[in-house]
C-alpha positions in Angstrom: -49.5 37.9 -3.8 -48.5 37.3 -7.7 -48.0 34.2 -9.5 -44.7 33.4 -10.5 -43.8 35.3 -13.5 -46.8 38.1 -13.3 -45.6 41.1 -11.8 -47.8 43.4 -10.0 -48.8 46.9 -11.1 -46.9 48.5 -8.4 -43.8 46.6 -9.0 -44.3 47.5 -12.7 -44.2 51.1 -11.8 -41.1 50.7 -9.8 -39.2 49.3 -12.3 -40.2 51.8 -15.0 -39.2 54.5 -12.5 -35.9 52.8 -11.9 -35.4 52.6 -15.9 -36.2 56.2 -16.2 -33.8 57.4 -13.8 -31.0 55.1 -15.5 -32.0 56.8 -18.8 -31.8 60.1 -17.3 -28.5 59.8 -15.4 -27.1 58.2 -18.5 -28.5 61.1 -20.9 -27.0 63.3 -18.4 -23.3 61.7 -18.5 -23.5 62.1 -22.2 -24.2 65.8 -22.0 -21.6 66.2 -19.4 -18.7 64.7 -21.8 -19.9 66.0 -24.9 -19.9 69.6 -22.9 -16.4 68.8 -21.8 -15.3 67.7 -25.6 -16.8 71.0 -26.8 -14.8 72.7 -24.5 -11.5 71.1 -25.8 -12.5 71.9 -29.1 -13.9 68.6 -30.4 -17.4 68.7 -32.3 -19.3 67.8 -28.8 -22.5 68.8 -30.9 -21.9 66.2 -33.3 -21.3 63.6 -31.0 -24.9 64.7 -29.1 -26.3 64.4 -32.7 -25.4 60.8 -32.8 -26.2 60.0 -29.3 -29.6 61.3 -29.9 -30.2 59.6 -33.1 -28.6 56.4 -32.8 -28.9 55.2 -29.3 -31.7 57.5 -28.0 -33.8 56.8 -31.0 -34.8 60.5 -31.5 -35.8 61.9 -35.1 -33.7 64.1 -37.0 -35.3 67.2 -36.7 -36.0 66.7 -32.8 -32.4 65.7 -32.4 -31.2 69.1 -34.3 -33.2 71.4 -32.1 -31.9 69.7 -28.8 -28.6 70.1 -30.3 -29.3 73.7 -31.1 -30.5 74.6 -27.3 -27.2 72.6 -26.3 -25.2 75.1 -28.5 -27.0 78.0 -26.7 -25.5 76.7 -23.4 -21.9 76.0 -24.3 -21.1 78.7 -27.1 -21.2 81.7 -24.5 -18.8 80.1 -22.3 -16.5 79.0 -25.1 -16.6 82.5 -26.8 -15.5 84.2 -23.5 -12.6 81.8 -23.2 -11.3 82.3 -27.0 -11.9 86.1 -26.4 -10.0 86.1 -23.2 -7.0 84.1 -24.6 -6.9 86.5 -27.6 -8.0 83.9 -30.0 -11.0 85.4 -31.7 -10.2 88.0 -34.5 -12.9 90.6 -34.6 -12.8 91.8 -38.5 -13.1 87.8 -39.4 -15.9 87.5 -36.9 -17.9 90.1 -38.3 -17.7 88.8 -41.9 -18.4 85.3 -40.5 -21.5 87.0 -39.0 -22.6 88.7 -42.0 -22.3 85.7 -44.1 -23.5 83.1 -41.4 -26.9 84.7 -40.3 -28.6 84.8 -43.9 -27.0 81.6 -44.8 -28.4 79.8 -41.6 -31.7 81.1 -42.3 -31.7 79.8 -45.7 -30.6 76.3 -44.7 -33.2 76.4 -42.1 -36.2 77.4 -44.6 -34.3 74.4 -46.9 -34.3 72.0 -44.4 -38.0 72.2 -43.6 -38.5 70.6 -47.3 -35.5 68.4 -47.5 -36.4 64.5 -46.7 -35.0 63.2 -43.2 -33.7 60.1 -44.5 -31.5 62.5 -47.3 -30.9 64.8 -44.3 -29.3 62.3 -41.9 -27.2 60.5 -44.8 -25.6 63.9 -45.8 -25.1 64.4 -42.2 -23.3 61.2 -42.0 -21.0 61.9 -45.1 -20.4 65.4 -43.7 -19.3 63.7 -40.4 -17.1 61.1 -42.3 -15.5 63.4 -44.2 -14.7 65.8 -41.2 -13.2 62.6 -39.5 -10.9 61.9 -42.4 -9.9 65.3 -42.7 -9.1 65.2 -38.9 -6.9 62.2 -39.1 -4.8 63.5 -42.2 -4.5 67.1 -40.8 -0.8 68.3 -40.1 -0.3 69.5 -36.5 1.6 72.4 -35.8 
């Protein structure tokens, strides 16, 4: 029998498993909420990045990689819905793809040489600018 305040190894393992289960459920809930927000047109990936870096304590590059995997899962459904509703202008999409692919490759190469702290600050400034723009944007 363990003395008061001293936990047995089995009790510590059970506690660790409970904490891991709660953490996994919370992460799944965050993924679900950000997925729903992405479907509504809100930047779910940006919200996921904030969660991963600020709450989960993940590094910027690792969080960006997870965000890209998240995007691969969410984007096809969103694209299909937009095409189905006639919201995609094919000519404009082709120009965006033609410009976006080489730009994304160049940005990927450049990000490998940028200091993580600077990258994190610039991402925060970017999010603030988008948030301010959205607050003052006139709606139709």
